[in-house]
Structure formats: structure tokens, C-alpha cells
C-alpha positions in Angstrom: 0.0 0.0 0.0 2.9 2.4 0.7 4.1 2.6 -2.9 0.6 2.5 -4.3 -0.4 5.6 -2.4 2.6 7.5 -3.9 1.7 6.3 -7.4 -1.9 7.3 -6.8 -0.8 10.8 -5.6 1.5 11.1 -8.6 -1.4 10.2 -11.0 -3.7 12.8 -9.4 -1.0 15.5 -9.6 -0.3 14.7 -13.2 -3.9 14.4 -14.2 -5.2 17.5 -12.5 -2.9 20.3 -11.3 -0.4 19.6 -14.1 -2.9 19.3 -16.8 -2.8 23.0 -17.8 -5.3 24.4 -20.3 -2.6 24.4 -23.0 -1.7 20.7 -22.3 -5.4 19.8 -22.3 -6.1 21.5 -25.6 -3.1 19.7 -27.2 -4.9 16.4 -26.6 -7.5 17.2 -29.2 -4.9 17.5 -31.9 -4.4 13.8 -32.3 -2.3 11.0 -30.7 0.9 13.1 -30.6 -1.0 15.8 -28.7 -1.6 13.4 -25.8 2.1 12.8 -25.3 2.9 16.1 -23.3 0.2 15.2 -20.8 1.4 11.7 -20.4 5.0 12.9 -20.0 3.9 15.1 -17.1 2.1 12.2 -15.5 5.2 10.0 -16.0 7.5 12.6 -14.5 5.2 12.7 -11.5 5.5 9.0 -11.1 9.3 9.2 -11.3 9.5 12.0 -8.7 7.2 10.3 -6.2 9.0 7.0 -6.6 12.5 8.5 -6.3 13.7 6.2 -3.4 13.1 3.1 -5.6 14.5 4.2 -9.0 17.2 1.6 -8.6 14.6 -1.1 -9.0 14.4 -2.1 -12.7 10.9 -3.6 -12.4 9.6 -0.3 -11.2 10.8 1.4 -14.3 9.0 -1.2 -16.4 5.8 -0.7 -14.4 6.0 3.1 -14.8 6.6 2.7 -18.6 3.6 0.2 -18.7 1.4 2.7 -16.9 2.5 5.5 -19.2 1.6 3.5 -22.3 -1.7 2.6 -20.8 -2.4 6.2 -19.9 -1.4 7.3 -23.4 -3.7 4.9 -25.2 -6.6 5.4 -22.8 -6.5 9.2 -23.0 -6.3 9.0 -26.8 -9.2 6.7 -27.0 -11.1 8.9 -24.6 -10.6 11.9 -27.0 -11.6 9.8 -30.0 -14.8 8.9 -28.2 -15.5 12.4 -26.8 -18.0 13.1 -29.6 -20.6 10.9 -27.9 -23.9 12.3 -26.8 -24.0 14.9 -24.1 -25.6 12.6 -21.5 -22.4 10.5 -21.4 -19.9 13.2 -20.2 -20.1 12.2 -16.5 -20.0 8.5 -17.1 -16.9 8.8 -19.4 -15.2 10.9 -16.8 -15.9 8.5 -14.0 -14.9 5.4 -16.1 -11.7 7.2 -17.2 -10.6 7.6 -13.6 -11.7 4.1 -12.5 -9.6 2.6 -15.3 -6.5 4.7 -14.4 -6.7 3.7 -10.8 -7.3 0.0 -11.8 -4.2 0.1 -13.9 -2.2 1.5 -10.9 -3.7 -1.3 -8.8 -1.8 -3.8 -10.8 1.2 -2.9 -8.7 -0.3 -5.3 -6.1 0.4 -8.2 -8.5 4.2 -7.4 -8.5 6.9 -7.7 -5.9 7.2 -3.9 -5.8 4.1 -3.9 -3.5 6.4 -5.0 -0.7 8.9 -2.2 -0.8 9.5 -0.7 2.6 9.7 3.0 3.4 13.2 4.6 3.0 15.2 5.5 6.1 14.3 8.9 7.5 17.7 10.7 7.1 16.3 14.3 6.5 13.1 16.3 6.3 12.5 15.2 2.7 12.4 11.5 3.6 10.3 12.3 6.7 7.7 14.1 4.6 7.9 11.3 1.9 7.2 8.6 4.6 4.3 10.5 6.1 1.2 8.5 5.0 -1.1 11.0 6.6 0.3 13.8 4.5 0.1 11.7 1.3 -3.5 10.7 2.0 -4.4 14.3 2.8 -2.9 15.5 -0.5 -4.8 12.8 -2.4 -8.0 13.8 -0.7 -7.3 17.5 -1.3 -7.0 16.9 -5.1 -10.1 14.7 -5.1 -12.1 17.4 -3.3 -10.8 20.4 -5.3 -9.8 19.6 -8.9 -11.9 16.4 -9.1 -14.7 18.2 -7.5 -14.5 20.9 -10.3 -14.7 18.2 -13.0 -17.5 16.4 -11.2 -19.7 19.5 -11.0 -18.9 20.5 -14.5 -19.7 17.1 -15.9 -22.9 16.7 -13.9 -24.1 20.0 -15.3 -23.2 18.9 -18.8 -24.9 15.5 -18.4 -28.0 16.3 -16.5 -28.6 20.0 -17.0 -27.3 20.5 -20.5 -25.1 23.4 -19.3 -21.9 23.4 -21.4 -20.2 26.6 -20.3 -17.0 26.5 -18.2 -16.5 28.4 -15.0 -14.9 31.9 -15.2 -11.5 32.0 -13.4 -12.8 33.6 -10.2 -15.6 31.1 -9.7 -13.4 28.2 -10.6 -10.7 29.1 -8.1 -13.1 30.1 -5.4 -14.8 26.7 -5.6 -11.4 25.0 -5.4 -10.3 27.1 -2.4 -13.7 26.5 -0.7 -13.5 22.8 -1.0 -9.8 22.8 0.1 -10.7 24.7 3.3 -13.7 22.3 4.1 -11.5 19.2 3.5 -8.7 20.6 5.7 -11.1 21.1 8.6 -11.3 17.3 8.9 -7.6 17.3 9.9 -9.0 18.3 13.3 -12.6 17.4 13.8 -13.1 20.2 16.3 -12.4 22.7 13.5 -15.7 21.7 11.9 -17.4 24.3 14.1 -16.1 26.8 11.5 -18.2 25.2 8.7 -21.0 27.8 9.0 -18.5 30.6 8.5 -17.3 29.0 5.3 -20.9 28.8 4.1 -21.5 32.4 4.9 -18.4 33.5 3.1 -19.8 32.6 -0.4 -22.7 35.1 -0.3 -20.5 37.7 1.4 -17.9 37.4 -1.4 -20.7 37.7 -4.0 -22.1 40.8 -2.3 -18.7 42.6 -2.1 -16.9 41.6 -5.3 -19.6 40.5 -7.8 -19.4 43.7 -9.8 -15.6 43.8 -9.8 -15.2 40.2 -11.1 -18.5 40.0 -13.0 -19.7 37.0 -11.0 -22.8 35.2 -12.2 -25.7 34.8 -9.8 -25.3 31.1 -10.1 -22.3 31.5 -7.8 -24.7 31.8 -4.8 -27.4 29.4 -6.1 -28.4 26.6 -3.8 -27.3 24.0 -6.4 -23.8 25.4 -6.8 -23.3 25.8 -3.1 -24.7 22.3 -2.3 -22.6 20.6 -5.0 -19.4 22.2 -3.8 -20.1 21.5 -0.2 -21.3 17.9 -0.7 -18.2 16.9 -2.6 -15.9 18.4 0.0 -17.8 17.0 2.9 -18.0 13.4 1.5 -14.3 13.5 0.7 -13.6 14.9 4.2 -15.6 12.2 5.9 -13.8 9.4 3.9 -10.5 11.1 4.7 -11.3 11.1 8.4 -12.5 7.5 8.5 -9.4 6.2 6.6 -7.0 8.1 8.9 -8.6 7.0 12.1 -9.2 3.4 11.0 -5.8 2.6 9.5 -3.3 5.2 10.6 -4.2 6.9 13.8 -5.3 4.0 16.0 
């Protein structure tokens, strides 16, 4: 599980924060356009597996995952002209298949690698499973949350427009704060303040940033909160069941 968690974090980093708009747009220019994205994902794998780069089988596994990711993303783009009611299901299937491919690590001897010796702060941070799980949960709540909401709107509400920058980053920050409150369950008393912050922000800066009224709609608020809260609850349960006992 130790190495799998690092691979999973690397996948999420490469598939979300490192998938810039330019990188994403290149994917629609054909097979070669998918390569820059896959290279960024592969670099993430290499960086987060750095203590084990002397293991030849690990390099083979990373190469295998990179090829799978390349083919899968290319096929996803090829199939992206399907009807609008399939957006959400294609997105969920895509992530399930990526994680399933990573899970093949459990069929190899690499699954048994031990944590490196803590000789400095870098290895201490690397070995910190709580930090790794928190970062995974953070990306799931923030970036994945953005894609979930967007694809739900496309699939069920026929709303195709993307979020303006302010609304996008506010939603990401909001879910990050809510998720982080679960690091200390007592901090959840601050949840009402986070909820009140959204209408307050809309009231004071809506004209400056041309914020749409949907920003304070019940649906938008509920969707952002629900994703963050569900992720936070799962994060809390995993920590206390497997790592903080």
C-alpha cells in the first residue's frame, strides 16, 4: 500500500494540477497531442517513486502505466463526440480505469517495498502517510470536484459553459478549506463561516469580477459542499481506521 499511495498521488497530480489548459487543448490535436500530458504524469510517477528508482521492475511498471495512460486518453478523446448525456460516465470510467491500472502494482513484488530511512526532512515528509493521503483527498475534493460538478451539469442540466477563473478558483479554495477542517474534527465548528463566506464574497466583489448569480445558487453551493464533505468524511475515516489507531 505504501508505494501504491505514492503512485496514486502522482497520478492525481499529473492528471489534475499539471494538466494545464494548454496541455489539455493539445490532446484534441491527435495522438501526438496526448504525449505532453502523459510525459507530465510520468514525471510525477518518477519523482514520487524516487527512493526506488534503482529497481528495474519499477521502471518497467512506470513505462507500462505511461503507455496505458497514453492509449486510454487518446481513446477517450476519440470517443468524446458521444452524446451529451455521457460526459459524467466517461469521466468516472476514465478515472476508474486509471486507478485500476495502478492497482496492478499489487500483482508485483514492488508492492512489498519498505519506506526509506528517514535521514532528513525530505524523507520524513515522503514517509508521512497522513500527508500523502491528505494530498490525495485534497485533489479529489478540489480539482476532481470541479470536473464532477462540470460534468454533472453537462450530463443532467445541458449546461456546457465553463467556470470563469474567479468562480473556478473560489470553488477549489472553498473545498480545500472544508476538506482541511477534517484534519482536526473540532475545527468543523467553522463550517457555518465557510458557508456564509460565499454570499459575502458575492455581495462585495460580484461587480468587480462580473460574478454570475449562479455563484450563490443553492445548487452550486450544495454541490461544492457535498463533494468536500463526502471527501472529508472518507479522509477522516481512513485516517482513524488505518493510521491513527
